[in-house]
C-alpha positions, 0 to 999 in steps of 0.5 A: 503125473510123469511116467517115472512117478507112475512106476517108480515103486515097481522099478525100486522093487524089481530092479535089484531082482533083475540085477541079481539075475544079471549077476547070476548069469555072468560068465563063469570065467569072469573074476570074482571082483566083477560080481562085487562091481555089478553089485555096487552098480546095481545097488548104487543105482537103486539108491539113486532111484530111491532119492526120487521118492522124497523129492517128489512125494510132496508134503501132503498126507496119504499114500504116494506113488500108488500103483494097482494092477489086477494080478489074480482077479478071481481070488481078489489079488492085485499088485497094489503098492504105495508109500507114506512116511512110515515106509518112505524112510525105511526104504531110503535106509535100505537102499542107502545101506546095501551099497555100503554093505557091498563095499565092505563085504568085498574085503571079508567075503571070499567064498562064492562072492557071486552068490553073496551078491545075488542073495543080497539083491534078492533080499533087497527086493523082498525088503522094498516090496514088503515096505511098499505092498498094500495087498496082504497077499503081495505083502506075505509073498515079499515077506517070505522072499526075505527069509531064504536069502537071509537064511543063506547069508547066515548059513553060508557066510557065517561063523562056526555055529552058522547052521544052528543060527540060520535054522533057528532064525528060519524056524522062528520066523516061519512059525510067525509067518504061517500064523499070519497067513492063516489070519490073512486068509481068515480076514479075506473070507470074512470080508467076502462074507460081508462085502460079497467079494474077495480081496486082499487089498488093505484099504478094503479089508480095514473096513471089514466089521469084526467082533472083538473076539475075532479081532483079538485072535487075528491081532495075536496072529499078526502080532506074533509074526511082527513081534518075532521079527522085531524081536520083542521080548520074549521072542528075542532068543534067535537074534543074538545067535543070528547076529553073532554068526552072521557075516558083517553085512548080514548083521548090518542088514539084519539090525538096520532093516529086517528087524524094522519090518516088525514095527512097520507091520504093526503100524501098517497092518495090525493097528489099522486092521484090528483097532479094538484088539489093539487097545486090548493088547496095548498094555501087553506091548508096553509091558513087553517093551519095558521088559525088553529094554531092561533085560537087554541092558542087563544082559548086554553088560555081561557080554564078553563078545562085542557082537553079542553085546551089540545084539543084546543092545538091539533087544533093549533099543527095540524095546522102545519101539514096542513101548512106543507102539503100545502107547497108542499116542502120536508122540509114541508112534512118532518116537517108535518110527524115529527109533527104528531109523536111528537104530538102523544107522547107529547099530549098523555103524557099530556092526561095521566097526566091529567087523573092521576090528575083527578083520584086523585082529581076528577076535571080537573078545573085549578082553583082547583089546584096550588102549586102542585110541592111541593106536587107531585114533580115527577109529576111536573117534568114529566109535565114540560118536556112534556110541554116544548116539546109541546111548541117546546123547542130545543132539544125536539121532538116538535121543529124539526117538527115545524121548518121544517114546517116553513122552508118549508113555507119560501121556498114557493113563494107568501104567503109562508113567511107571513104564516111562520111569522103567524105560528111562532107567533102561536108557541109563543102563544103555549108557552104562554098558556102552560106555564101559565097552568103549572104555574097555576097548579104547582106553587104558593101557595096551594090554596085548602087543598085537594091538600095537600094529593095528592099522587105522581106518583107511580112505574107503572105511572113512568114506563108508562111515562119513555119510552115516555120521552125517545122517546121525548128526542131521537126524539129531539136530533137525528131526522135524524134517522127518517128524513133520511127515510122521505126525499126520500119519500117527494122528490118523492111526490114533484116531482109528484105534482110540477114536470114538466109534459107534457099534451096532452089536454089543455083547457083555458077560456077567461081569459087564465086560464087553466080549463082542462088538461090531463097528458100524460099517462106513463106505469110505476107506479107513482114513490113513489109507485115503 
């Protein structure tokens, strides 16, 4: 194995941090534009480095580019990183979008551009580190690293109520994080009691035998942190405020990447670590997903602010992620990941387009527009394509993931098919409010004279949107290039969670319901992590 393969993940994790330090210590006499230039160089190189992952990861199963170094051996903490299909595409999505954010933010962010660039680069380190970490202590460290830069991005460069939105974001996320930390420490101690040594390494912790009662509490702690991050209903209330007040770049990274860390957390940690509890909580996840889909669609329809409409539409679309996770089927898990990728592209593009319109017109109110397709036809064409992708038009990226989630729900016994029908109604609802938004903004007569002087997309804006549109089309027409990598991983999780297990201890209550059971320990790691 080449030296690059051995250390590519360490490079991807720490290169943005080194870039942030370099930008932070630029001579104060330098022009503000130099910060943007350095940010573009660092993030552009990071994207080029990340392209090494898909080209050299091969098609085999299991973890790729694994690195392990002892960090605090007395506590069982190590620098353990590795990726598979779940994390690979989210890392690529992150590194792809950050240069785009810098390119567009340099036009709208005039206050402390150096601090903005530094915050975003540190945030990128936290995101990539979280997606690559296989040591729970390391994961928690990077999980927390993400909070402060995002808090600053909202609180410094946001709108009128930016402080309220930033504090609300921080409080919600910190609440879930603290409970997850307690669960991590509890799990580590229980592993120490079982194996005689402390470790935070995920492969070893997956083999820790736990009674069902403990699994339920630990899954709830992990699940709350991840549900807040997604955000799943009813933990979504921080999201509309954060999106509305954040600058355009902050909204893009929040919708496209940060929210996906919640779904990823379920796939990487909660489901493999607590398989029995996952089966118990699966109906809860499905219910939360369906309610989120319908609620988000209904509330989006009555919004008069473009940003808030897109924010609530995220609640609806990410409900498909929660529903897919709750199905515990291969199709459902594949669909959940695909929805995350597609949503990252389409909603990120929508926030970019709203930001472009706001820069021209200095308002986001829907009733201030109308008839714009006659004035800015290129903008209208791009918005039309992204809108159709967002509502799940076949042939575009949004359709594939949502279809797979519905397929996965249909395979679930009991409430699976009613959940599928309700989610399908939500898909129709998304078409209703998104097409209504497009019609109100782009079609009809020009109601306000100021809109007649709006400028169409320039070369930079077209250059930013073109690769996003290409990816939306490629994912819609050739989804198997991604699904083929996801299928064996999803199959392993399903086998781990719902596969047949032997139990050496079982207790039942008076009604004959199992309340405590301990799986027989096996020496080999859980299959998904081999």
